[in-house]
N, C-alpha and C positions, 0 to 999 in steps of 0.2 A: 503494499500499500503506499501511497506518496510520502505519508508522514505518520507512520504505526506509533501508536503511544502518546498522539499529540491529545493534549489536555487531561490526561490521565490524572486521578485523584489517588494517591498512593497514602495510605494511612497503615498504621500498625494495628490492624483488624482481620479477621477472617473475610475471605473473599465470599459475600453473601449469596452468590450463585451457588454455592455448594451447601447452603441452606435449605432445609426442606421450603417449598413454595407450594401454600395451599391452593388447590383447584380454584377456588374463588378467585385467590390473587392473581393467578396466571390469567384467568378471563378478563379481569379487571385491566391486567397490563397489555394483553391483547386488544382490549377496547382503545386504550390509552394510546399505543402504538397507531392505530387507526386512525384516530382523531388527530393525532400528531402529522400522520402521513396527508390527511386531508388538507390540514393548514399549511404546513411546511415543504410538502412533497417528499419526505424521508422513504425509505425502503421500510414498510411496515412488518416486514416477517419477523415473527419474534425469534427465529431460530438464526436469522442473518447475523454475519460477523458484522461488527459496527466498522464504518468504513474510515472513521477518522480517530477511534480510537476505545478501550475498553479499560476499566477499572474496578476496583473493589466494590463501589457502590453506585456507580453510572456508566453508561456507555454514551459516544458520542457520534451522531449520524449526520450526515450532508443533507442540507435542504436548500429552501428558497425562501427570502422574505415576501411575505404576501403583500399583495397590493394594498390592502386595507390594513398595513401594519401600524400605523399610527393610532387608529381607532380601537387597535385590539392591544397596544403595548405602550402607548404614549409616544410623546414627541422624541424622547431619547432613545433612538435605534443603534444597533451596532453594524447595521448595513442598510443600504437603501431599498425601498420595495421592488422586487424583482432580481436583487442582487442574492448571491450564495451565503449561507448561514451555516453555521454548526449549532446542531441542538444537542444538549446534553440531557439525558433521560435517564433518571435513577431506575435501579432494578427494584423487582417487586420482592416480597419476603420480609422477613425479620429486619432487615437492614434499611427497610424503604422509609420508615420516617426520617432516620438520619440523613439519609442522603436527601430528601427533600428538603430538611432544614439546612442542609449545605448549600443546597442550589440557591435557596432563598438569602443566604448569607453571602453566597458569592457574588450575586446581584447588587447587593447593597454594597460589598466592599469595591465593587467596579463603579459603582456611582460615586463613592466617596473619593475614591483613587483619581476619577476624572475632575470632580471638583477641586482636588489639591493639586492640578497641574499634570497630571501623570496620563492624559487621555491618549496620547500619542505611543505611549510605552507599556500599558497594561491592554490587555485583550477586553474589548468593550464587551459587555452583556447584560441583558434585561432578562428579567423571569416572566413568564407566560404565565398571568393569574389563572387561567383557566384549566391549564392542564399540568401546572408546577413542575414545568421543565424550562431549561434555562436555554437562550438563543444568544448565542455569541457570532462575533465577526469569523469569518472564513480565513483560516491562516495555513492553508495548505501550500501555499509559497514558502512557508518558512520551515526550518529544521531545529531541532533540539540542539543546543549549542555545542557541543562535543562532537555530535553526528555532522553537523555543518563543518566544524574545522578538520574532522578527520576527511570529509570529502574533498575538502580544498588542499589539504597536506600542508600548507603553507599561508601563513597570515602576514600580510604586510604590517610593520610596526604603525603605520597611519591608520591602518582598519582596526588593529588592536585597540589603538586610543581612541577610536570612536565608540567601538564597542563599550570600553571602560567608562566614556563619558556618560553614555546612555543609561549604564547600570548605576552610577552615581546619580544620575537625577531620577532614576527609579526608586533608589533608597530614600532620597530627599523627598519625593511625593509620598512613599509610605510613611515617613515621619510625619511630613505635614498632615496626612491623613490621621495620625495617631495610630496606625495598624504595624502588625508586625506579621510579615508573609508566612513565616516560619517553614518555607519547603521551596527555597532558591535553588533549586538543584539543576544539572543541565536539561532535563525534560520539561521544566517549567519555564527555561530561560529560552525562547526562541530568536533565531537569527534568520533574515529574511534578504531579499534584494538590497544591494548597497549596504548590506551591514547593519540593516535596520533591525533592533531589538524589541521583542514584544515578549512579556513576562504573562504569565496565563496561571490560572488554577489558586486563586487566592481562597480555597474552600475552606482551609483550617487557618486563617489569619485570625489573628488575637488582638484585641485592644493591648494597646503597650501597658505592661503590669498585669495583664490578665490572663486567660485561658479561652480557647474557642467557645462560642456560646451554644455548647450542645450538652446534653446530658451525658455524663460519663467522660469528659475530656478536662476533668480538673488535675488531670496527672500527666502523662505523655502526650506531648501536643503534636506528635507525628514530625514528619521530616525524615529526608533520608540520612541515614548515620554516617555516610561519608562528607557530609556538608552542614550537619548541626554542630551547635556550638557546645560548650560544656555545660552552659546553663539549661540548654534542652535536654541533655543527657541525665542532667539531675533531677529534670522534669520542673524547672523553676519556671516562674511566669514570664510572659512575653517580654523581652527587651529588645530595643533596637539593635544593639548589639549582635542578635541571633543573626538578623539578615546582613549586616555587614561581614560577620565571619562567613556565612555562606557565600557571598559574592566574592570575598577573598579567594577562598579556596578554589571556585570557579574561575576567577581569572587566573588563578596561578595553572591550572590545568590547561587553560588557553594559551596561556604565556609559553609553552613549551613548542607550539606551532608557528611562533613569530620568528621571522627570517629576514 
């Protein structure tokens, strides 16, 4: 696929697809997929492999922004009517309430980051109130940071500097919004044409000094173990330094490609 694993939610939790799904929940999910297909043109098959990504709590399928999107979603849209979008759909089963809460939180975080000046650096997203799915801008032209670097093999110093500057602006926007992303790993830092950066998946973002606003997340806040700070490993409350640490590690790994 063009960008396997894009916008994946990675948390320290069991895959809800492995949990037993009641027949009624499965039927409800099939009905949801059909309704989302009618509105956004996704593949509605419940057995289809998500074309943009699969995670522990949700999958992402490609679609099209409906022509009446402003009436349905409001004026703040991640794409113009008729343009491609990505639709994040929670899985059914025991983890569905958490997944829906994460979708709502991600939409709120996206709005806050845009208001804080990060609109060009963070993936734009809104929540569909009818179906409780997340509608996001299409980022199929982007690649996860390390995958992008490995494909190029060599990064020019000025290109690396451009990426570093964008990530620093992203950190500034997070701090201006009062949020700690908590999961700034390569899969969530995408790089596209002309080395443009897009930061995705603030589903476990937390208020500075707090924890993600879901039941059960008052301890481990998630994040990839290779990129989390000592504070996160100790289950400490969210700190801006957590994201700065993650970006520092990521830049260190990208710097190996600079020639």
